[in-house]
N, C-alpha and C positions, 0 to 999 in steps of 0.2 A: 458433759463439760468438763473440762481440763480442771482439776483440783491440785493446786501444787502451792507449796511454800510461799510467803512473801518476802523477797531479800530484801533487808535493812530494817525490818518492823522492829527487832531486839535493839536497835541503835535508837530509838525514841524512847526506851524506858528511863525513866528519870528525868528527861528534858522538861522544861517549863513548858507550857500551853503555848502555841505559836510557834514554835521550833520547826523550821524547814528541813525536812529530811524525805529525799525520795523513798518510799516504799513501794516496789512493785517487782514484776517478772520480767521487764526488758528495761534493764540498766545500760542504756544508751549512755557514752560519754559526751555527747552534745547536744543541744537544744537548736533546733534551726527556727528561725522567724520569718513568716511571709505577711507583706501587708497588702490588702486588696483595696482601694480607697475608689470610690464611686459613687457617681448621682445619677441622674436621667441623660445627661448630656457629655458625661465624662468617664473615661476608666483609667486607672493607673495601678499598676502591678509593681511593688517594690519588694528586693531583697536587703533589709536593713543591714548595716555592717554592726552595730550592736543593739541592745536592748532600749537605749536611751533616745532612738529615733522614732520608737512607736509613739510616744503621746505626741510627740511633734509633730507628727503627720495628721494630728487630729484638726477637724474643721466643721464648724456648723453647718456648712452648705454640703459636705459630702458624708458618705458613712463608709466609715472605715471598719473592715474586717483584719485583725490581728488574727493569723494563724499559728501557734505554738506546737510543735511537734517534737518530742522529745524531751523530757524532764530530768534528764540528768545535770545540766548546768545551774545549778540553783540560784546563781547569782542573778543570771538573767530573769529568770522568772521573780525573784524578789525586787528586781528594780522596775518591773512592768508593773506588779502588786503595788510600790511603793508610788509609783506615777500618776497610777489610775486610782488611789484611795482604797484598794483591797484589802479587807481585814486580813490580818496575818493568820487568825483562826481558820479562815475561809482559803488559804494560800495553803496551810497545812495538809486541809481536805483533800485539795486538788491535786498535792502531792502523794498522797495517799491513795494508792490506786485500788486499795481494798475497801474504801469506802463506800458505804452504803450508798443508794442512790438517794437524793435529796434535794431540795430547794430553798435558798435564804432569798429573803426579799429585804433589802436594803433600801433605803431613799433615793440613792443615784444610781444603783444597780441590779438586776436579779441574776443570781447564780445558781444553775443547775446544775447536780453531776449526775451521770448515767451512764449505761452500757451498751456497747455495741456488739452485737452477737454475729458469729459467721461460722459456717462448717467449716472445719479442717479435714478435705479428703484425704492426704496421705495419712494424716495421724489418727482420724476415726472419731474426733470429737469436736465437741462446740467450744470454740475459740471467745473467750470476753475480754474485752478491752474496755479501759474507762476515758469517758471525754467529759469535759469540764466546759460551761458555756456560761460567760458572763456579758450581759449586755446592758449598755446605758443608755443616754440618748441619743448618741451618735457614733457608737462604737459598738462593735460584737468582739471578743476576743474567747478563741478556742483552745484548748489543750487537749493534746493526745500524745500517748504514753509513746508510742511507735507509729512511722509513716502509715499512712492508710488511704484509699481511693475511694472511701464512702461518700466523701464531699465531692469529688470531682463533678458530677452533675451538677451541684450548685453553682459551681463556677463558670461551667459553660452555659448555665442561665445567665449570670452576671455579665458575661462576655457578650451576650446578645444585648444590642439595644433596644430592642421592643420588648425585654420581658419584663415581667412586672416587678423583680426585684429591683431593677433599676429605678424605678417610682416610689417604693414604698421605703418605710423608715428601719430602724433598727428591729423592732418588735419580729417585723416579717420578715428578717433574714434571719432572727433566732427561731420563729417557729418553723422556716424552711429546714434549718439544720436538725430542727427535731423531728420533722417530718421524715426527712430522710432516713433517718435513724430507724423510725418505726416501719418504714416501708420495706429496710433490709430484714425488719423481723418477720415481716410475710414472704421473704424467699426463703428462710432459714425452715419457717414453717412448713413451707412446700415442700422442699428437700426432706425433711424430717416425715412429712405425710407419704412422699414416695418410698421412703425407707421402709415405714410400717407396712406398707403393700407387700413388698416383697418380704418382709419378714412375716407378714401373715401366710403368704403361698408356702412358704418354706416349713411352716409350722403345719399346714394343711398335706402337704406333699412328701415332706421329708424330716419328720421332727427327730433331733437328739440332743446331744448335750452341749453341743455347739450355741443349738437355738436358745434354750433356757439362759444360756450366758449372755447372748443378745439382746435377750428380753430382760435381763436384769440391768444391763447398762443402759438399754434404751429405757428404762424406769426411771434409773437414777439422774439419767440428762435432763428429763423432763422435770424431775422435783428441782435442779437447779435453776433450769430454764423459768422455771416459774417463779423463784426466788428472786432471778434476775429482773424479770418482767414485770413481778406484781407491784412493787413501789413505786414504778413509773406511772402508774395510773394515780396515785394519790399526787404526783408532780404534775402531772397534767390537769387533774380535777383544780388543784388549788389555782393553776395559770389562768382557766378558764372562768373562774370565779374572783381573779384578781380585781382589785381596785387600785391598783399601781398605776401612777400617772404615766408610765414608761410603756404602758400598754395601751393602744388605742382602740375602741369600742371596734372598729371595722376588723381588729386581727383577732378579737375574742371569739368570732365564730370559727376560726380557723383553727384556734386551739382545742374548740370544740370536738371540730372533726378529727383532728387528731387523738382526741381522748376516746372518739369513738371507735377508732381503729385500734387503739391499744386495747379495749374491751374485747374487740373481735378476736385479736390475737390470744389475750387469755381464755376466750371460751375454747379456741381452737386446741390450745393447750391441754385445756380440762377434757376436752372431746378425746383427744389424744391419751391423756394418762386412763380415761374410761376404757378404750380400746384395748389397752395394754393389758389393765386386768382382766380386760374379757380374753386376749391372745392369753395369759397365763392361765386361766380356767380351761380354754379349749386344749393347750398342750397337757394338762394334768388329765383333762377327759382323755384325750387319743393315747397318752400313756397309759391310763389305766385299760382302756379297752384294749390295747396290745398285749398288756400283760393278761388280760383277761380270758384274748386268744390264746396264749399261750398256756395258760393252767388249763383250759378245755381241752386242748390236743394231748396235753401230757395225763389229763384225767381219764379222757376216752382211750388213750392207749393203756393205762393203768388196768380202766374197767374190763377193757378186751383181755387183757393179759390175766387177770386174776384167773376165771375157771381154765383158761388153758394151762397155768400155772398148777394148779390143782390136780388135775388129770396126769400131767408130766409127774407129778409128785408120786400119786399113787400106784402107777405104773413105774415107776423107778425103785418102789418098794421093794425088796430082797424077801418078797413071800413066796413060800416054796409050792403052793398050790393056787397057781394062775391059769387055768386051762387056755386060755386065749393066745398065751403067751407062746402054747406050741405049734400055733396055725401059721403057717409060713409066710400067708398073705397079709396077718394082721397088722401088722407095725406101718407096712407101704401103702397100705388101703385103708383099712379100716380107723385105726388110731389118727393118722394125718388127716384121712378126709374127714372124721369127727372133728378134729380140731379146727379145721378149715371152715368146716360148716357152722360151728358156735361162732367163730370170728366174723365171718358174712352174716350170719341172722343179727348179730350184734350192731352190725354196722348197717345193715338194712332198717333196725329197728332206731338207731339213732338218726338215719337219715328221715326217716318219716316224722321224727318228733320235731325236726329241723333244729337239732344240736349242731349237724356239720355241715 
């Protein structure tokens, strides 16, 4: 997962609580707002000219989803927060995209802050973005730091007159948005699983220095992935046990389903971490075996050359009386033949012992 410094975080130093400063990595200069208002019989999609229009479109007869994309224009977000009665401290957390996953349960609305995760193929790491959801009796507000198509399937369902979303309350839309985020976790986990399989084959077939670097990077990704997903479990646990009047009994079972899914994601992440630890052990074992093979070859060569070196040293002495030196056939036949016989005998012995 990409780790980078969060911009503007130093600007919050010394400011009183509730001061609105955008802290993030995507410093867009504008904030786009889209309003999707619907019920079982009607659907209206609006691009408001200003943030003032958001609250004016609220109606008890329809469900209003306000999509806020981009956190650069603080005045728009402050206006939405003021009109909907959102606490300044909560708005501060929404603008701080390094904020940990959390849930806040107020009397008239519930807010959750969590992370969307996706794999950036060109960059080769996991991208993490913050999403904040606030829902009340007849509205849902979503805040995203940058444009993303993660919620496009939800919009497609809303546009379908026969979809369940058109008949349900705001708590069901809130659930659907969270469920879509968790579903994308499964996509990411599947991608990481495929990468682990490729890495495992590389370790078995052709391990090298690049392999251990990949293992290290993958282990680090898993650590950050777990940190990003683990707090989500507590959020969903609180939602499925919530006694808030905003969450109907018919929707509680859906939150339990998402909770089961996030547990499944976490279990998969834990299994991946175990697999990676096993891969490191396999890499060390294979590297050790390769080193042992090299040492064995060098040892065998040294062992063979010890007697040969001894004989060569003896006959290389400058002795006066060495009768065999007078024989014309001694060196080309007897001496070198003796060396070859010793070497072949030792090789045969090593072969018999299955050392080579």
